[in-house]
C-alpha positions as CSV (number, residue, x, y, z in Angstrom):
1,M,-4.6,82.4,132.1
2,N,-4.2,86.1,131.9
3,V,-0.6,86.9,132.9
4,A,0.7,90.4,133.7
5,I,4.4,91.0,134.0
6,L,5.4,94.3,135.7
7,G,8.9,95.0,134.7
8,A,10.6,94.3,131.3
9,G,14.1,93.4,132.1
10,A,15.7,90.3,130.6
11,W,14.0,87.9,133.0
12,G,10.6,89.5,132.8
13,T,10.8,89.5,129.0
14,A,11.9,85.9,128.9
15,L,9.0,84.8,131.0
16,A,6.6,86.8,128.8
17,L,7.8,84.9,125.8
18,H,7.5,81.6,127.6
19,C,4.0,82.3,128.9
20,H,3.0,83.4,125.4
21,R,4.3,80.1,124.0
22,A,2.3,78.3,126.7
23,G,-0.9,79.8,125.3
24,H,-1.6,82.5,127.9
25,V,-2.8,86.1,127.3
26,V,0.3,88.0,128.2
27,T,0.9,91.7,128.9
28,L,4.4,93.0,129.5
29,A,4.5,96.4,131.3
30,P,7.9,98.2,131.5
31,R,8.3,100.7,134.3
32,R,9.3,103.5,131.9
33,L,7.1,105.0,129.2
34,D,10.0,105.3,126.7
35,H,10.8,101.6,127.1
36,A,7.2,100.6,126.5
37,L,7.1,102.7,123.4
38,A,10.4,101.1,122.1
39,L,9.0,97.6,122.8
40,A,5.8,98.4,120.9
41,A,7.7,100.0,118.0
42,F,10.4,97.4,117.5
43,R,8.7,94.3,118.9
44,E,12.0,93.5,120.5
45,N,13.6,94.3,123.9
46,R,16.7,95.8,122.5
47,E,17.7,97.3,125.8
48,Y,17.7,94.1,128.0
49,L,17.1,91.0,125.8
50,P,18.0,91.7,122.2
51,G,17.6,89.1,119.5
52,F,14.1,87.8,120.5
53,A,11.1,89.0,118.6
54,L,8.0,89.8,120.6
55,P,4.9,88.2,119.0
56,A,2.3,90.7,117.6
57,D,-0.3,89.5,120.1
58,L,2.0,89.8,123.1
59,Q,0.6,93.0,124.6
60,I,2.7,95.9,125.8
61,G,1.3,97.8,128.8
62,L,1.7,101.4,129.5
63,E,-0.1,101.8,132.8
64,V,-0.5,99.4,135.8
65,R,-4.3,99.9,136.2
66,P,-5.5,98.3,132.9
67,V,-2.8,95.6,133.1
68,L,-4.3,94.5,136.5
69,M,-7.9,94.4,135.3
70,E,-8.1,90.7,134.1
71,A,-4.8,89.4,135.5
72,D,-4.8,85.9,137.1
73,L,-1.1,86.0,137.7
74,V,1.0,89.1,138.3
75,L,4.7,88.6,138.0
76,L,6.7,91.3,139.7
77,A,9.9,91.5,137.6
78,C,11.9,94.4,139.2
79,P,15.1,94.6,141.1
80,M,14.8,94.1,144.8
81,R,15.4,97.8,145.5
82,G,12.3,98.7,143.5
83,L,9.9,96.0,144.8
84,R,8.2,98.0,147.6
85,E,7.6,101.0,145.4
86,L,6.1,98.7,142.7
87,A,3.9,96.9,145.2
88,Q,2.7,100.3,146.5
89,T,1.8,101.3,142.9
90,V,-0.1,98.1,142.5
91,R,-2.0,98.6,145.8
92,K,-3.3,102.0,144.5
93,Q,-4.8,100.2,141.5
94,M,-6.1,97.0,143.1
95,D,-9.7,98.1,142.9
96,A,-9.5,97.6,139.1
97,A,-8.5,93.9,139.4
98,W,-11.5,91.7,138.5
99,A,-9.8,88.5,139.5
100,R,-7.9,87.7,142.7
101,P,-4.4,87.4,141.2
102,M,-1.5,85.7,142.7
103,F,1.6,87.9,142.9
104,I,4.8,86.1,141.9
105,T,8.1,87.8,142.8
106,L,11.1,87.3,140.4
107,C,13.5,89.6,142.2
108,K,16.3,88.3,144.5
109,G,17.5,90.1,147.6
110,L,16.9,91.3,151.1
111,E,15.4,94.7,151.8
112,M,18.1,96.7,153.6
113,D,16.1,98.7,156.1
114,T,13.7,95.9,157.2
115,F,15.7,92.7,156.3
116,K,12.5,91.4,154.7
117,L,12.6,88.9,151.8
118,P,10.5,89.7,148.6
119,C,7.2,87.9,149.5
120,A,7.2,89.4,153.0
121,V,7.5,92.9,151.4
122,V,4.6,92.2,149.0
123,A,2.5,90.7,151.8
124,E,3.1,93.8,154.0
125,V,2.1,96.2,151.2
126,L,-0.7,94.0,149.8
127,P,-2.3,92.4,152.9
128,G,-4.3,89.3,152.0
129,A,-2.8,88.8,148.6
130,E,-1.5,85.3,147.6
131,T,2.2,85.5,147.0
132,A,4.8,83.2,145.5
133,V,8.4,83.2,144.4
134,L,9.8,81.7,141.1
135,S,13.4,80.9,141.2
136,G,16.1,78.4,140.0
137,P,18.9,78.1,137.4
138,S,17.3,80.1,134.7
139,H,19.4,82.2,132.4
140,A,17.0,84.6,130.7
141,A,18.3,84.1,127.1
142,E,18.0,80.3,127.4
143,V,14.4,80.6,128.6
144,A,13.6,83.0,125.8
145,A,15.1,80.7,123.3
146,G,13.1,77.7,124.6
147,Q,16.0,75.7,125.9
148,P,15.2,73.1,128.6
149,T,15.0,74.7,132.1
150,A,13.7,73.7,135.5
151,V,12.7,76.1,138.3
152,V,10.8,76.0,141.6
153,L,7.6,77.9,142.6
154,A,7.4,78.4,146.3
155,T,4.1,79.5,147.8
156,Q,2.0,79.2,151.0
157,A,-1.2,79.2,148.9
158,G,-3.5,76.3,149.0
159,D,-2.5,73.1,147.2
160,E,-5.2,73.4,144.5
161,R,-4.2,77.0,143.7
162,A,-0.5,76.1,143.8
163,R,-1.0,73.2,141.4
164,R,-3.0,75.3,138.9
165,V,-0.3,77.9,138.8
166,Q,2.5,75.3,138.6
167,A,0.7,73.8,135.6
168,A,0.1,77.2,134.0
169,L,3.8,78.1,134.2
170,S,5.0,74.7,133.0
171,G,5.5,73.8,129.4
172,P,7.6,71.6,127.1
173,T,10.7,73.6,127.8
174,L,10.1,74.9,131.4
175,R,9.5,72.4,134.2
176,V,8.2,73.9,137.4
177,Y,8.4,72.2,140.7
178,R,6.4,73.2,143.8
179,S,7.7,74.0,147.3
180,R,6.1,75.5,150.4
181,D,9.5,76.8,151.7
182,V,9.2,80.4,150.6
183,I,11.8,81.7,153.0
184,G,14.3,79.0,151.9
185,V,13.9,79.6,148.2
186,E,14.1,83.4,148.6
187,A,17.1,83.2,150.9
188,A,18.9,80.9,148.5
189,A,18.0,83.1,145.5
190,A,19.5,86.2,147.2
191,L,22.6,84.6,148.8
192,K,23.8,82.7,145.7
193,N,24.4,86.2,144.1
194,V,26.7,87.1,147.0
195,Y,28.7,83.9,146.7
196,A,28.8,84.1,142.9
197,I,30.8,87.3,143.4
198,G,33.4,85.2,145.3
199,A,33.3,82.6,142.5
200,G,34.2,85.4,140.1
201,L,37.1,86.4,142.3
202,C,38.4,82.9,142.1
203,D,38.2,83.0,138.3
204,G,39.7,86.5,138.0
205,M,42.6,85.6,140.2
206,K,43.1,82.3,138.4
207,L,43.3,80.4,141.6
208,G,42.8,77.0,139.9
209,D,40.3,74.2,140.0
210,N,41.2,73.0,143.5
211,A,40.6,76.5,145.0
212,K,37.3,77.1,143.2
213,A,36.0,73.6,144.1
214,A,36.8,74.2,147.8
215,Y,35.3,77.7,147.7
216,L,32.1,76.5,146.1
217,T,31.7,73.7,148.6
218,R,32.2,75.9,151.7
219,A,30.2,78.7,150.2
220,L,27.2,76.4,149.6
221,H,27.5,75.0,153.1
222,E,27.6,78.6,154.5
223,M,24.6,79.6,152.4
224,A,22.6,76.7,153.7
225,A,23.5,77.3,157.3
226,L,22.6,80.9,157.1
227,G,19.4,80.2,155.2
228,V,18.3,77.7,157.9
229,R,19.0,80.3,160.6
230,L,16.6,82.6,158.7
231,G,13.8,80.0,158.7
232,G,14.5,78.0,155.5
233,Q,14.6,74.2,155.3
234,T,17.9,72.5,154.7
235,A,16.7,70.4,151.8
236,T,15.8,73.6,149.9
237,F,19.4,74.7,149.7
238,Y,20.3,71.4,147.9
239,G,17.5,71.7,145.4
240,L,16.9,73.8,142.2
241,G,16.4,77.0,144.1
242,G,19.6,76.5,146.1
243,F,22.3,74.3,144.6
244,G,20.9,74.5,141.1
245,D,20.8,78.3,141.0
246,F,24.1,78.5,142.9
247,V,26.0,76.3,140.4
248,A,24.6,78.2,137.4
249,T,25.3,81.7,138.8
250,C,28.7,80.8,140.1
251,N,29.9,79.3,136.8
252,G,27.8,80.9,134.0
253,Q,29.7,83.3,131.7
254,W,26.5,85.3,131.5
255,S,26.2,85.7,135.3
256,R,26.4,89.4,136.2
257,N,27.5,88.6,139.8
258,R,30.2,86.2,138.8
259,T,31.6,88.6,136.1
260,F,31.4,91.4,138.6
261,G,33.7,89.5,141.0
262,E,36.0,88.5,138.1
263,D,36.4,92.2,137.1
264,I,37.2,93.2,140.7
265,A,39.9,90.5,140.8
266,K,41.4,92.1,137.6
267,G,41.9,95.4,139.5
268,N,38.7,97.3,138.9
269,S,37.0,99.0,141.9
270,P,33.4,98.0,142.7
271,E,32.4,101.6,142.5
272,K,33.8,102.1,139.0
273,L,32.2,98.8,137.8
274,L,28.8,99.8,139.2
275,S,28.9,103.3,137.8
276,N,29.3,102.0,134.2
277,R,26.6,99.3,134.4
278,H,23.2,99.4,132.8
279,T,21.9,96.3,134.6
280,V,21.8,95.5,138.3
281,V,24.4,93.4,140.2
282,E,22.0,92.3,142.9
283,G,24.7,90.5,144.9
284,H,26.3,93.9,145.7
285,A,23.4,95.2,147.7
286,A,22.5,91.7,149.0
287,T,26.0,91.5,150.5
288,A,25.5,94.7,152.5
289,A,22.0,93.6,153.7
290,F,23.0,90.1,154.8
291,A,26.2,91.3,156.5
292,A,24.1,93.8,158.5
293,L,21.6,91.0,159.4
294,C,24.4,88.7,160.4
295,R,25.9,91.4,162.7
296,R,22.5,92.0,164.3
297,E,21.7,88.3,164.8
298,K,25.3,87.4,165.7
299,I,25.5,84.8,162.9
300,E,28.9,83.7,161.8
301,A,29.4,83.8,158.0
302,P,33.1,84.2,157.3
303,I,32.9,84.0,153.5
304,L,30.1,86.5,153.3
305,S,32.1,88.7,155.7
306,E,35.2,88.7,153.5
307,I,33.1,89.5,150.4
308,H,31.5,92.4,152.3
309,A,34.9,93.7,153.4
310,L,36.2,93.5,149.8
311,L,33.2,95.3,148.4
312,Y,32.7,97.9,151.0
313,A,36.0,98.3,152.9
314,G,38.5,98.0,150.1
315,R,40.0,94.7,151.3
316,D,42.4,93.2,148.8
317,P,41.1,89.9,147.3
318,R,44.3,88.1,148.1
319,Q,44.2,89.3,151.7
320,A,40.6,87.9,151.9
321,I,41.8,84.5,150.6
322,Q,44.6,84.5,153.2
323,R,42.2,85.3,156.0
324,L,39.9,82.5,155.0
325,M,42.8,80.0,154.6
326,G,44.2,81.0,158.0
327,R,41.1,80.4,160.0
328,E,41.3,78.0,163.0
329,L,41.3,74.4,161.8
330,K,38.2,72.3,162.6
331,E,36.3,69.2,161.5
332,E,34.3,69.4,158.3
333,D,30.6,70.0,159.2
C-alpha cells in the first residue's frame, strides 16, 4: 500500500518506520518546512525521535497535495488541537487523491469547543471519507525499534476494507486487532492521559504501592463509566485501547502525562512545566475538555474533577487526595 503520514512527531515517525519495514511505500510529511528539510538532510528525526535512521527510500513530503495523490492510507499524526486545521488542509487538496484513502487518526483528545472525538472531527471536515483510529499501548521508541507491540484499529468501515487495513498495518513486531467501537477506543485514548497525570502525582508524592494500586483501580473504573456514558462499549475499556494503554501510560517512565503529574507533585506549577516543553502533554487539555463535558452532561467523575482543580484552580495535590479519601463510603461498583 501507499501510506502517507501527515505529521512527523515521535509516533508518526515510528509508524513510518514500521510501515516501511512492512514493505509499503511510505511518505512522511512534517507540518513545518524546516523540519522536513532537516529530516531529508539528516535522515533522522532528531527533534522528536532521535537515534533511528530513516531509510533512503522512505520519502519526505514537503506539501500535502503530492503526498495525497497515490495514498491508500492517510495517517493523521498531529496533536488533537491541530486536527481540524490539518483536516481542512487535506480537504482543499482532495481533488488530487487518485485512490479513496482511509484516514486513520493517531491523536488523542476531545475538541474543546465541540466535544467531538477525532474521527468525528475528520468526518465533519471530510464528509464521506472512511475514518479509523489506531490506539493502544505503543511507546513510539519501542515501535521504531521493532519491539513487540499490540494495538487496536477501530473503524466503522466495511469488514473487507477493515481486514485489508488491519493486515497492511500488522507485521512481525506489530499486531493489530480490529474493533468497531470507535467512540470507546477514542474516549479511552483521551481519558487515559488524564488519569496518567494522577498516576504521576502518586509517584511524585511517594504515596506507596497501596495508594497507587487503589488509584489505578478506581481511575480505570471511572474511565470506563465515563466512556460508556459517551457511547463506548464496556469491553473496550478493558482491552488494548483501554486497560492496555492505561497501564502503559500510567506506569511508563517515558509517559509525558505521567511525568507531568510527577513533576507537579514535586512542586512545579503546570504553567511553568508547559511553558518549557517542546512536546505536547495531551492530558492537560483533555482534562479541561472532559471536565466541561461532565458539567454539561451532569456526569459525576470525582477523580477527573480533582485533577482538573489541581491543574486549573491551583488545588494542592494532598488536598485532592484528602477530598477523594473523604468521600461518602459506598459499595464497590
